N, C-alpha and C positions, 0 to 999 in steps of 0.2 A: 203434448205441450208443445206448444212452437216456441222456437227458441226468440228471445226478444232481443232486438239490435239496440246496442246502446243509443241514447238520442243525445243530440248535442243541444247544447243550452247556449245561446247567445251571450245570455248575462256571464257563464262560466268563460267561455271563449275570450270575451272581452276583459273579465278581470285576470285571466291567465295572461293576456297579452300585455297587460300593463304591469304584471308582476316580473314578466320577462325584461319589458323596457326599465323598469325601477331597477331591476338586478344588474342589467348591462350599464345603465347610468352610474350605479353603486361603483360596480368594478371599474369604471373607466376613472371616476374620481379617486379611487383608491389608488390606481396606478398613476394619476395625476400626484398625490400627493406622495407617491413612494419616490417618484423623480423629481420633486419639488423641493431640490437644494441648490445651494448657492456655489457656483464656481470660485475658486479662490482670485482674488485681486490680484492683478499683474502691475507692478510699480518698477520695473526695470531689474529686479533681482530674481535670484532663483529662476532663470528663464526656462531650462531645462526641465525642472520640476513642474512648471506651470503648463506647458506644453504637453506634458505626460497626460496630466488630470484634465485638459481639454479635451486629449484625443479621447480619453475614455469616456467623456461625458457623451460626445457626439456620436462615436461607435454605440452605446448604450441606446440612444435615444434617435437613431438612425437618419442624422439630419444631412440635410442635402448642402452641397458646396456652398449655396448662396446663402442660407441660414448661418452657418459656421462664420463666416468672417462677420458677419455683422454680431452675433453673441458675442464672440472673443472680443471685437470692439469695446462692447459695454463692459466688460470686464477690467479695463485699464484704469489705473488712476497716476497719479504723479507725474512722472517724467515719461511714461509710457505714452501718455495723450498728446503732448507736442512732438514726440517722436511721430506718431501715427498720421498727425495731422501735415507735418510735413512729407512723409513718406507719401500721402496720397496726392501731394501738388506733383511730385514728380513721376510716380506710376502707381496708379490704383493695383489694390490687390485683387487679382479675379479669383483666386481660391484660398483656402485655408493651408493648402500645403505649399503654396508661394509664400504665405505670410508667416507660417512658423519656420520657415528658413531664413527668412531674412531676419525675425526676431531673433534666432539661435546664432546667426554672426554677428549681431549689432550688441546684442545683451549675455551670449552664453561666452562659456571659459575661452580663453584665449587659443587659438588653432596653432599656436608656436609652442607651446608646451603639451608635451605627449601625457595623457592620462596615466598610462602604463609608466614612464617614467616617474611621473609623481608619486604613483602609489608604491614603487618599489623604495624611494627616497623618504617616504611618510613615516614619522617617529610621533611618539607618545610624549605629550609635555603636560598635558593636563591628566584630566580621568580617563578611565578606561571607555567610558560611555562616549565623552568626547572624540577622542580616536576611534574610536569604532565608527562614529557618524560620518568622519572626515572618510574614512577608510571605504565605506559603502557609498558615499557621493564617487569617488573616485573610480571604484571598481565596476560601477555600474555602467560606467563610460568605456570601460574596455571590454574585449570578448576573450578573458584569460579564463583557460581549461587546461587542465580539468580542473575541479574545485581544491585539490590537493595544494595548488599552487597559491590560490587564495588563503589558505590555511597558514601554509608556512611563511609567507608575506605579513600575514597580519602578527603571527608570532615572532617575528624577526622586530618589527618597528615597537614592541612593547617596552616598558621601561624595563631595564636589566633585571631586577628582582623578581620582577613579575615573569618576564621571559623565561627566567631560570626554573622558577616552578611550575608555569604550564608546559614547557618542553618536558619535564621528568615524567608528568602525567602522560603524553603522547595521544592527545586529542585525536579522534577519527576524523572530526569536521571543524567547519570553520566556527558553528553556531557551538558548537563544545568547548572549544577554544575560548572563545569570547565569553562564555559563562565561568570558564574555571579562570580566566584574567579578571573577572569583575570579583570572584569567591575570594582569590589572594589578595586582591586591592583592599578589601574589606577585613583580611586576617592581617596584612602587613602594616596598614596606615595607623591603627593606635598606638602601637609599638615605636613607631617611627616619631610621632608628633614630639616625645621627650626631646628628643636631639635636635630637631628643627620643627618649630611650631607652625611657621610660615610654609611648609610642604610636607606632605604627607610622605614623602620618601627621603632615604639617608640622604645626605649630600658631604662630599669630602670637606671639610675646611684646611686652609693652608695657612699654617701659623709661621709667622715671622721671628726669627730669634733675634733678641736685642744684645746690642753689643754696647759695652760703656764708649762714651765720646772719647776721639783720640784726642790726646794732649797737644795743645799748640805748641810749634817749634820754640826754642830759646830765642830771645831777641838778640839781636847782632848788635855788637859793642863798636861803637862809632870811634874809629883813632883820630887824634887831632892831626890837623895836616902838617906838613912837612915844610920847615923854613928853609927857605933858601940858602945854599952854602956859599959863603964869600968868598972862598978861593976858587969857586968854581966861576968860568967867564958865563956872562949871559947866552 
């Protein structure tokens, strides 16, 4: 019995080709849907965070320098629009690298304030979450290593009562210190509301001692005027 060779069918090849093309088109549409998200609008605030998000977007899509400037411009609003128009009149941006550098200088944090110095001076005035948000924003602009330094810096800036409780636990990492700080914040807040409803923490109240009013001095006696002596010459 002779071996029979498989017979190629034009109909099969045609249908199989259509299936492959449709599958590629479906994958392409799925990929477009996956990356079809909006970049944050830039209104002149949070410049460093916006630059970071845009950098990640451009790196993911492998966009060229020419496309990057145009897309970044489309995501501007508020004061950023007249700023861009004015900047274009003086010197046009040739690349996203140049553009984000100028944005960082014009809208970013002051260069005269060292992020490291601000981080070491940071103190908790609100909740632990608010303090941690400020801490991370400053720490991200520094190159402090090792992580133990960041942990100790975070603990130092906590509210004194929370700091005392966290230090006793000797947290091994920054995230563990943050978790403990939030835990003790919830633990200490209810008991402290009875003393000061406006603040979750105890506050020292200075009482002034009241004294009785001082007695006014006795009135001065007015003496009659002396009459001239007739025996004494004027």
